[in-house]
VMD Tcl script that draws the C-alpha trace (Angstrom):
set ca {
  {137.84 77.12 129.91}
  {139.42 80.37 130.89}
  {138.24 83.76 129.78}
  {140.54 86.50 128.51}
  {141.60 87.59 131.99}
  {142.74 84.09 132.92}
  {139.96 83.40 135.42}
  {138.01 80.16 135.29}
  {134.50 80.46 133.92}
  {131.47 79.38 135.91}
  {130.83 76.55 133.48}
  {134.42 75.34 133.81}
  {134.23 75.34 137.58}
  {130.89 73.51 137.47}
  {132.26 70.83 135.14}
  {135.37 70.40 137.30}
  {133.26 70.15 140.44}
  {130.88 67.60 138.94}
  {133.76 65.56 137.50}
  {135.43 65.45 140.90}
  {132.17 64.45 142.54}
  {131.64 61.62 140.06}
  {135.18 60.30 140.45}
  {134.96 60.51 144.24}
  {131.65 58.67 144.27}
  {132.94 55.92 142.00}
  {136.02 55.45 144.16}
  {133.92 55.39 147.33}
  {131.52 52.83 145.90}
  {134.29 50.56 144.62}
  {136.17 50.56 147.91}
  {133.25 50.57 150.34}
  {132.52 47.24 152.06}
  {128.81 46.99 151.22}
  {126.51 44.34 149.87}
  {125.28 44.51 146.28}
  {121.85 45.77 147.33}
  {123.35 48.51 149.52}
  {125.65 49.54 146.67}
  {122.76 49.70 144.18}
  {120.72 51.78 146.64}
  {123.66 54.12 147.14}
  {124.12 54.42 143.37}
  {120.45 55.26 142.86}
  {120.63 57.93 145.55}
  {123.81 59.35 144.08}
  {122.28 59.35 140.58}
  {119.23 61.27 141.86}
  {121.36 63.82 143.67}
  {123.61 64.25 140.64}
  {120.61 64.69 138.37}
  {119.19 67.37 140.69}
  {122.55 69.16 140.81}
  {122.89 69.04 137.02}
  {119.36 70.39 136.55}
  {120.07 73.20 139.01}
  {123.31 74.08 137.20}
  {121.43 74.04 133.88}
  {118.84 76.46 135.32}
  {121.63 78.74 136.55}
  {123.35 78.66 133.17}
  {120.06 79.39 131.36}
  {119.47 82.35 133.68}
  {123.02 83.65 133.13}
  {122.66 83.30 129.36}
  {119.30 85.05 129.43}
  {120.75 87.94 131.44}
  {123.72 88.20 129.06}
  {121.42 88.25 126.03}
  {119.27 90.95 127.64}
  {122.39 93.04 128.36}
  {123.56 92.59 124.77}
  {120.16 93.66 123.42}
  {120.23 96.77 125.62}
  {123.75 97.60 124.45}
  {122.68 97.23 120.83}
  {119.66 99.49 121.37}
  {121.89 102.13 122.96}
  {124.48 101.82 120.21}
  {121.80 102.01 117.54}
  {120.47 105.22 119.10}
  {123.97 106.72 119.23}
  {124.64 105.84 115.61}
  {121.25 107.22 114.52}
  {121.94 110.48 116.35}
  {125.40 110.76 114.79}
  {123.98 110.05 111.34}
  {121.26 112.66 111.79}
  {123.84 115.21 112.96}
  {126.01 114.42 109.95}
  {123.08 114.85 107.56}
  {122.14 118.17 109.18}
  {125.73 119.40 108.95}
  {125.91 118.35 105.30}
  {122.64 120.16 104.48}
  {123.80 123.28 106.33}
  {127.13 123.26 104.53}
  {125.42 122.81 101.17}
  {123.01 125.64 101.94}
  {125.91 127.91 103.00}
  {127.71 127.27 99.67}
  {124.64 127.95 97.59}
}
mol new
graphics top color blue
foreach p $ca { graphics top sphere $p radius 0.5 }
foreach p [lrange $ca 0 end-1] q [lrange $ca 1 end] { graphics top cylinder $p $q radius 0.2 }
display resetview
């Protein structure tokens, strides 16, 4: 989960954070002196919070992916324009050279 520069990706950090949160919650629930009903209530609350956090992370990831796709599309448009200009210049130079030889 590391990119080329050796830094952790946002997804990797998110997964590590959520894994740690889950393990910590499980340990806390198993060792906490509570009744069954209190434990079930705590689990429901934790499940809701975890679901909300996961949905928020999913929204962030979707946004990041969308921005990356938009940047890639822009890069491709710019590259396409550069290639088209180079091709046109090459054609013009070829025609000029042919005309000069004739």
